[in-house]
C-alpha positions as CSV (number, residue, x, y, z in Angstrom):
1,X,-37.0,1.3,5.6
2,X,-35.7,1.6,9.2
3,X,-36.3,4.5,11.4
4,X,-32.7,5.7,10.6
5,X,-33.5,5.7,6.9
6,X,-36.8,7.8,7.1
7,X,-36.3,9.7,10.3
8,X,-36.8,13.1,8.6
9,X,-39.0,13.8,5.6
10,X,-36.7,16.7,4.7
11,X,-34.2,14.3,3.3
12,X,-34.6,13.7,-0.4
13,X,-31.6,11.4,-0.6
14,X,-30.5,8.8,2.0
15,X,-27.2,6.9,1.6
16,X,-26.1,3.6,3.0
17,X,-24.7,3.1,6.4
18,X,-20.9,3.3,6.3
19,X,-18.8,3.1,9.5
20,X,-21.8,3.9,11.6
21,X,-22.7,7.1,9.6
22,X,-25.2,7.7,6.8
23,X,-25.2,10.6,4.2
24,X,-28.5,12.5,3.9
25,X,-29.3,15.3,1.5
26,X,-32.2,17.8,1.5
27,X,-31.7,18.4,-2.2
28,X,-31.6,15.7,-4.9
29,X,-29.3,16.6,-7.7
30,X,-28.0,14.7,-10.7
31,X,-25.8,15.6,-13.7
32,X,-28.9,16.7,-15.7
33,X,-29.7,19.2,-12.9
34,X,-26.3,20.9,-13.1
35,X,-25.3,23.8,-15.4
36,X,-21.8,22.2,-15.9
37,X,-20.2,18.8,-16.0
38,X,-18.9,17.4,-12.7
39,X,-17.1,14.1,-12.0
40,X,-18.8,14.1,-8.6
41,X,-22.3,14.8,-9.9
42,X,-23.6,11.7,-8.1
43,X,-22.4,13.2,-4.8
44,X,-24.0,16.6,-5.5
45,X,-26.7,17.9,-3.1
46,X,-27.0,19.6,0.3
47,X,-25.5,16.9,2.6
48,X,-25.4,16.1,6.3
49,X,-24.8,12.9,8.2
50,X,-26.8,10.8,10.6
51,X,-25.4,8.2,13.1
52,X,-26.6,4.6,13.1
53,X,-29.4,5.6,15.5
54,X,-30.8,8.2,13.1
55,X,-29.6,11.1,15.0
56,X,-28.4,14.0,12.9
57,X,-24.7,14.6,13.7
58,X,-23.9,17.0,10.9
59,X,-26.6,19.3,9.6
60,X,-27.1,19.4,5.8
61,X,-24.6,22.0,4.5
62,X,-22.1,20.4,2.2
63,X,-22.6,20.5,-1.6
64,X,-20.7,17.4,-2.1
65,X,-20.2,14.5,0.3
66,X,-18.7,11.0,0.1
67,X,-19.4,8.2,2.5
68,X,-17.1,7.6,5.4
69,X,-14.0,5.5,4.8
70,X,-11.2,5.2,7.3
71,X,-13.0,7.4,9.8
72,X,-13.1,10.3,7.3
73,X,-15.8,11.6,4.9
74,X,-14.6,13.8,2.0
75,X,-16.9,16.8,1.7
76,X,-17.1,20.2,-0.1
77,X,-18.4,23.6,1.1
78,X,-20.2,25.9,-1.3
79,X,-23.6,27.2,-2.2
80,X,-26.0,26.0,-5.0
81,X,-27.7,28.8,-7.0
82,X,-29.9,29.0,-10.0
83,X,-29.0,32.1,-12.0
84,X,-30.2,33.0,-15.5
85,X,-26.6,34.1,-16.4
86,X,-25.7,30.4,-16.8
87,X,-28.6,29.7,-19.1
88,X,-27.9,28.7,-22.7
89,X,-29.6,27.0,-25.6
90,X,-29.2,23.5,-24.1
91,X,-29.7,24.2,-20.3
92,X,-32.0,26.6,-18.5
93,X,-32.7,26.8,-14.7
94,X,-29.8,24.6,-13.8
95,X,-27.8,24.6,-10.6
96,X,-24.5,26.3,-10.3
97,X,-21.9,27.1,-7.6
98,X,-19.6,30.0,-7.7
99,X,-16.9,28.2,-5.7
100,X,-16.3,25.0,-3.9
101,X,-13.8,24.1,-1.1
102,X,-13.0,20.5,-0.3
103,X,-12.0,19.1,3.0
104,X,-12.9,16.1,5.3
105,X,-14.9,15.5,8.5
106,X,-14.7,12.9,11.2
107,X,-17.6,11.1,12.8
108,X,-18.2,14.0,15.2
109,X,-18.5,16.4,12.3
110,X,-15.2,18.1,12.9
111,X,-13.4,19.4,9.8
112,X,-10.2,17.5,10.3
113,X,-9.1,18.2,6.8
114,X,-9.6,21.9,6.3
115,X,-12.0,22.9,3.5
116,X,-9.3,24.8,1.5
117,X,-8.7,22.5,-1.5
118,X,-10.1,22.9,-5.0
119,X,-10.9,19.2,-5.1
120,X,-10.0,16.0,-3.2
121,X,-9.9,12.6,-4.8
122,X,-9.4,9.3,-3.2
123,X,-6.1,7.5,-3.9
124,X,-6.4,3.8,-3.4
125,X,-5.0,3.7,0.1
126,X,-6.8,4.5,3.4
127,X,-6.0,7.9,4.6
128,X,-4.2,9.0,1.5
129,X,-5.9,11.5,-0.9
130,X,-5.0,13.4,-4.1
131,X,-5.8,17.1,-3.6
132,X,-5.7,20.1,-5.9
133,X,-4.7,23.4,-4.4
134,X,-4.0,27.0,-5.6
135,X,-6.9,27.5,-8.0
136,X,-7.6,25.8,-11.3
137,X,-5.7,28.4,-13.3
138,X,-2.3,28.1,-11.6
139,X,-2.7,25.4,-8.9
140,X,-1.4,21.8,-8.9
141,X,-2.2,18.3,-7.6
142,X,-0.4,16.8,-4.6
143,X,-1.0,14.0,-2.0
144,X,-2.4,14.8,1.5
145,X,-3.0,12.7,4.6
146,X,-6.0,12.6,7.0
147,X,-5.1,15.9,8.5
148,X,-4.7,17.7,5.3
149,X,-0.9,17.7,5.6
150,X,1.1,17.4,2.3
151,X,2.8,14.0,1.8
152,X,3.8,15.1,-1.7
153,X,3.7,18.9,-2.5
154,X,1.2,20.2,-5.0
155,X,3.4,20.3,-8.1
156,X,1.7,17.9,-10.5
157,X,-0.5,18.7,-13.5
158,X,-2.5,15.5,-12.8
159,X,-2.3,12.4,-10.7
160,X,-3.4,8.9,-11.6
161,X,-5.3,6.3,-9.5
162,X,-2.4,3.9,-9.1
163,X,-0.9,3.9,-5.6
164,X,1.1,1.5,-3.5
165,X,3.5,1.9,-0.5
166,X,4.2,5.5,-1.1
167,X,4.4,5.2,-4.9
168,X,1.9,7.1,-7.2
169,X,1.6,7.9,-10.9
170,X,1.6,11.4,-12.3
171,X,1.2,13.3,-15.6
172,X,2.6,16.4,-17.1
173,X,-0.8,17.4,-18.5
174,X,-4.4,17.3,-17.4
175,X,-5.7,13.9,-18.5
176,X,-9.0,15.3,-19.6
177,X,-7.4,17.7,-22.1
178,X,-4.4,15.6,-23.1
179,X,-4.0,13.0,-25.9
180,X,-5.3,9.5,-25.1
181,X,-1.9,7.9,-24.8
182,X,-0.4,10.3,-22.2
183,X,2.7,8.8,-20.6
184,X,2.9,8.8,-16.8
185,X,5.8,9.0,-14.3
186,X,6.2,7.6,-10.8
187,X,6.8,9.6,-7.7
188,X,8.1,8.2,-4.3
189,X,6.6,9.9,-1.2
190,X,9.1,8.2,1.1
191,X,12.2,9.7,-0.7
192,X,10.3,12.8,-1.9
193,X,11.6,12.4,-5.4
194,X,10.6,11.4,-8.9
195,X,11.6,7.8,-9.5
196,X,10.7,7.8,-13.2
197,X,9.9,10.7,-15.5
198,X,6.8,10.2,-17.6
199,X,7.4,7.2,-20.0
200,X,4.9,4.5,-19.0
201,X,1.5,4.0,-20.7
202,X,0.2,1.7,-17.9
203,X,1.5,0.9,-14.4
204,X,0.7,-1.9,-12.0
205,X,2.3,-1.7,-8.5
206,X,2.8,-5.3,-7.3
207,X,2.6,-6.4,-3.6
208,X,6.2,-7.7,-3.7
209,X,7.5,-4.2,-4.5
210,X,8.1,-4.7,-8.2
211,X,6.4,-2.6,-10.8
212,X,4.8,-3.8,-14.0
213,X,5.0,-1.1,-16.7
214,X,4.0,-0.8,-20.3
215,X,6.5,1.1,-22.4
216,X,7.1,1.8,-26.1
217,X,9.8,-0.4,-27.6
218,X,11.4,1.5,-30.6
219,X,13.1,-1.6,-31.9
220,X,9.8,-3.6,-32.1
221,X,7.7,-0.6,-33.0
222,X,5.1,-1.3,-30.3
223,X,4.4,-1.2,-26.6
224,X,5.6,-4.0,-24.4
225,X,5.3,-5.0,-20.8
226,X,8.3,-5.1,-18.4
227,X,8.7,-5.8,-14.7
228,X,11.1,-3.5,-13.0
229,X,12.3,-2.6,-9.5
230,X,12.5,0.9,-7.9
231,X,15.9,1.4,-9.6
232,X,14.5,0.8,-13.0
233,X,16.3,-2.5,-13.5
234,X,14.3,-5.2,-15.4
235,X,13.6,-8.2,-13.3
């Protein structure tokens, strides 16, 4: 290991070098260590960041942290605790957090995306993120940029991973608690409107601007694939 990788024995986890920065954690956590399920369990810990010379730029303080991408690292503020009130027959002495607030930092450690979101997910475009805001009971998903500004207001029950040129997919229910075949719609950030109400079971955005969609064909009694334009005309 290089000096940057073992520069401090406090670090129980050391990530790979991404854009000149390396994640380091003073606490090693996995799903089995948590008192609840988390999609981001592999990113759980107490994280800070070193630069490529091994200098600590961000002291370990974030309970979740992703690698840098496009000059931004998505992180979450919070505090891990071990409290007997969360013990049950299947899990004792596990880590819990009362709250978490997600945001993003630049390579100087500045929180350029304020840590005010319930969760931030990457959408497959640099500098574009899906963010949940307003609390899990009443909040919704929307799309933000690298400053935390809304590109699409938080009004969606759930957002898919499909994204291209301002188009993304959305759902009218949380995917985790909904039926397996949950139809999705398409929203256009550029025009700030719903292009298609939920009706597609799969969506592929093509580089030429056309959209491949899977829809249910009542006449055939099965799902079929079509290629459409942004007006919905089949091409």
